[in-house]
N, C-alpha and C positions, 0 to 999 in steps of 0.2 A: 504494500500500500504506500503510495506517495503522500508525504505530508504536505506537498505543495498545495493540494486541494483538500486537505483534512480540515473539516469544520466541526466545531463543537460549540453548542450554545451560541451560534452566530459569531464565533471568534475564529479567525483563520490563524493557524499555527504553522510556521515555516520550519524546515529542518535547521538544526543548530549544531554547532560544535560544542560538545559537552565533555568536560574533564571531571572525573571522579577522583577524589583524593582520600586515601586512608593509609595508615602505617603499613598495613599488609593487605594482600589480595590473594585469591586462589592461585595455586593449590593450597596455600595456608588455610587451615580449617578453623572456622570460628563463626559466631553468629553474625557479626557485622560483615565479615567476608562473604558469607552466603547471601546476605541482603544486597551487598554491593554487586555481586555477580548477577543476581536476578534482575536488579535494577538496570545494570548495564545491558543485559541481553534484551530487555524490553525496549529500552531506548534505541538500541541498534535495530531491532526488529521493525520499528515503525519509521526508520529512515534517518535518525540523527547520526552524526559522526561522533563516535564515543571513544575516548581514551581514558586509561586508568593510570594515575600517577601514584606510585607507591614505593615503599622501601624494600619490600620483599614480595615476590610473586612472579608469575609467568603468564604469557599469553596463552589462553586456552581456547579462544575463539578468534578466527582470523579477522572478524569484523571489529574486534575490540582490542587494539594494541595496548599492551601493558608496558609502560616505561618506568624503569627503576631509577629513583633519585636517591643517591646514597644517604643524604642527610635527612631524608624522611624516615629512614630505617631506625626504629627505636633501639636496635641492637648495635648501631654504629658506635665505635669507641668514643667519638666526640660527644655524641648525644648522651651516652651513658654517663660520661664524666660530668656533663652539664647537669643532668638530672640528679646525680648524687649530691652535687653542691646545692642545687635549688631545693631539694628535699630537706635540707638543713636550714633553709631560709637565706642562703647566701647566693647572690648572683655572681657567677664565675667571671673572672677578668676578661675572658675571650668571648663572652656571651654575645656582645654586640656584633663582633666579627662573624660569629656563627650565624646570627640572624641575617646579616647582610649576604653571606654566602648562599643561604637558602633563598633569600629574596631574589638574588641575581639569577639563580637557576630557574625559579618559578616565573620570573619576569620573561625569561626566554621562552618558556613553554606557554605563556599566556598571550602570545602574539595574536592580534586580531580579535574581533568580537566573539565572545564565547560565554558559556555558563560554566561555573565551577561549583561542584557540589562537594563540600568537605565533610566527611563523616567523622564525628567525634573530635576533630581538630580543635574546635572551640569549646569542647566539653571536658576533656581530660588533660591531665598534666604529664602525659607520657613523653611529649616532645614540645616543650614550651618555646623552643627556638622556632619551630615550624609554625606554632600558633602566632607568635609575634611577627614572623615574616609575612604570613598570610594577612594578618590584620593591617600591617603597614601598606601592603600592596592594595588591599581593599580601599584604603583611604586615598589611593592614587587612581581609583576606578579601574584597577587591574585585579581581577578580570572585570568585564563589563557587567556581569551579573554574578553575585555570590550567594549561594544557598548553604547555610550552616545546618547540618543534619545531626541532631542530637539523639544518640542512643542511651548514653550514660552521662550523668552530671557529677563531676568530682566534688563540687561544693555541696552536693546533697547526699553524698555517699560516705558513710562513717569511716570506711577503711582508707579513704584518701585524706581525711582531715589532718593527720599529722604531717602531711607533705605540703599543705597549703598555708599561705601567709598573706597578710594584707599588702597591697601595693602591686606594682607592675613587676613581672608579667603575669602573676597569679590572677590579678583582677580581670584579665582578658577572658577568663573562664566564667565570669559572673557579670558581664556587662553586655548591653545591646550594641552590637557593632553597627555604626551608622551605615545605612545603605544595604545591609545584608538582610536576606530573608531567613526567618527562623522556622525550622521544622523539627517536630518531635515524633517519636514512633508510637506514642500512646497518649491517652488523655491524662494519665497520672503524670507523665513527664511534662506534658504541656502545662499543667497546673504548677508543677515544681519550677519549670523554667520561667514562667510568667512572674512568679514570686521572686525568683533569684535575680532576674535582670531588670525587674520593674517595668515590664512591658504588658500591655493589655492582652488578655488571652485571644481576643479577636484578631490580633496581629501575628499570632503564631499558628502555623498550619500543622495539623496532626495528620501524618501519613503512616498508616500501619505497615508492618512487615507483611509480606504476602507470599503466596505460592506461585511458582511458574506452572501455569496450567498445562502447557505443552509437555514439559518435562515430567510433571506428576502423572499425567495420563498416558505418557509414552507416545505422543503424537509424532509421526515422522515429520521431518522439517517442512516438506512441501505441503503437508496437510495442516501443520501449525500455521503456516503463512496463509493458507486458504481460509482457515477458521478466523484468522485476524482480518483478512480482506472482507469476509462476509459478516463481520461483527458478531460472530456467534457467541462470544463470551458475554454479550449483553442480552442475548435471547433468553426467554424463560416462558414456557419450556421449549426445549428442542425436541421435536417429534421426528422419529426416524422411520422412513419407509425403505427398507433394504430390498427393493424389488426391481425387476426389469420393467421397462415401459411397454406394457401390454394392456390392451383394453380390459381384459378380465381382472386386472388389478384395481380397476375402478378408482383411479386416482383423481377423477373429478370430485368424488366425495371427500377425498383427503384435502383437496384445495378448498372446497366449500366449507368443510369443517374448520379449517384453519382460519378462514375469514370470520366465521362466527366466534371462534375461540378468542380471537384478538379483540372482540368486544369486551371480554372479561379479563383477558390476559394480553395486553397490547404488545408485549414483546415476544409473543409466541412465534416460533419458526418451524419450518418443515424442510427436511432433507430427503430427497429421493435419490438413492445411490446408483441405481442400475442403468445400463445403457438400453437403448431401444432394441426390440427384436428386429429381425430383418425387415418385417413389414410395419415396424412401429415408428418410423420417422415422421409419418403424417400425424400419428398420435401425439408425439412430442410437440409438434407445432400447434395442435389443437389445445394441448395443456398450457403451452406458453400464452396462447390467446386468452384462455380462461384466467390465467394468472393476471394478465393485464386488466381484464374486465373486473376482477375482484379486488384490484388495487393491492396485490401481494408482491409487487416488486420489492426486493430486499427482505422478504420474509419467507418465500417459498423458493427452494433451490433444487434444480435438476442437475446433478453432477455430470450427466451426459453432455451438458453444454461445455464442460471443461475436459471431461474424460470420455470421449465418444466410444471407446472400446471397453469402458468400465474401469472401476478402481481395483486395486490389488486386494488380496485377502487381508494383508496387513492393514491396508487403508480401511477396509470395512470394519475390522475389529477396533480400529481407532475411533471410528464414528460411533460404535456401540458404547465406547467408554465416555465419549463426549455427550451423547444423547441422554435425555431425561425420560423418554418413554418410547415404546414401539407402537406404531400405528399401522395396522393392516386392514385395508378396506376392500379386500378381494371379493369378487362375486363367486369365485370357485377356487379351491385349493385341493391338490391331491394329498399333500402332507402338511408342510408348514415349518420348515427349518428355522426361519427367523424367530419363532416362539421359543425354540430351544436355545438359540443364541442369546436372546433377551433374558432367558432364565439364568444362564451362566453369567451374563453381564450384570445382572441384578437390577434391571430397570423394569418398570411396570409395563404391562401389555394391554393394549386396547385393540380389539379386533372384531371383525364381523362374525356373526354367530353361524359358523359353518361347522358341520359335523366333524370334519377332519381336524379343525382347529380345537374344538372342544375336547376331542379325544386326546390331544396332546397336553393341553393346559388345564383341563378340568375347571376347578374353582379358582385357579390361580391367575386368571385373566379377567378383564372387564369386557363384556360383550355388548355389541349393539346389533340390532336387526338391520338388514339392508334396506328396509322401507322406512327406517328412522330418518328424520330430517337431520341435516347438518347441524342445526341448532341443538337437537337432542344429543347428538354424538359429542358436540363441543361441551355441553353441560355435563355429560358423563366424565369427560377428561378433566375438566376444571374442578369438578366436585371431588374427584379422587385425589388429584395432585395437591390442591390447596389444603386438603385436610391431612396430608402426609407430612409429618415433621422431618422425615429424611429428605424429601424433595425440597422443603422449605430451607433446610440447612444447606443443602447443595447449592441452591440458588444464592443464598446469603453469602456463601464463601466465594462462589464464582463471580458475583457482582462486586463484592466489597473487599475480598482478601486474595485475589489473584492480581499479579502485576499488570495484566491486561486491563482489568477493571480499575485498579488503583491509578494507572496511568491516565485513563480517560477522565476519571472523576476528580482526582486530587493533584496529579502531577502536571497536567497541561496548564492549569491556571498559574502554577508556579513559574512556568517557563515564559510567561508573558512579560515583556519588558515595559 
């Protein structure tokens, strides 16, 4: 998806150069490192140019270069010596020189308009020379936009108290940096930071940690991009029709049901995975015409439009993991393998009341009659899903706690200049 035309809430967001800074990056293992990696992946996925500046780490994704800066490394001998002195409340004689060295290196890396997201640099006293250097540069408007991302707050954590003192540079960890945007990872941290730096809570953004949906569900890269292109992470529910485009599959009912369902669940989407039969190309055109008439563009997707020969078995399994429910509207079925697949995938089954399908699923599916109206079928689906806490939690996580959802809801506004 190109960000050149990405619009959210009437705001046009253009691709940017974004540098993420932290003391360490993957493959170093840690909570902040994991969040950093997922954040970087999401930013790169939607088209930003992303670099990571760190003391220790390696490039794990060709789209996200990792540049090591020696004096960001909290294990560097000069940084260790400085910290040992600062922990005793003594500013070392070479501290100003150390700050200038880091400033010069960062100034070189901050060339041109860009966003810098600094994780914990303005929160912890692990490398106060880096903190001071970044603060000084920020007051020179380098970078053009600075976001301070707070996971931990030294001044609010008991174990750090013996290492903190009044005055510079320790006060940099408890002040609002002019011009910088403030982000915390939880509401508790937001309240703590507001009290610490004397900033109204409304001026601090809370952006939670999240899951990488594609990684967690094991989506192949090309299908992860497709899901992002189709905005499927915002859909609720995602109904899956893993069938070929054949008139006996009665997909007109699936489309009409989706149109009715969107009256109650406006973000509902439908995915039909199969290719047309040799005689089914005309049927696909008729379904596309019906989709237009029902106003379902952007909600009903025929993968045959992108994969004329059909998707792989791996791809089909990925869509089962992404989907919220199976919808089978067939007028006739000899067996019904999708019901078995849905059973193992753990998603609810909504299907026409055919003897072959009832023999497979028994009481474990929700059935509708073929003479039921689309409104009745939609009511059956909505009633079952909306009363299911598993479904509700699934949507809650997908919308609010995946990086795809977090990016659209909370990250994009931060990137506005």
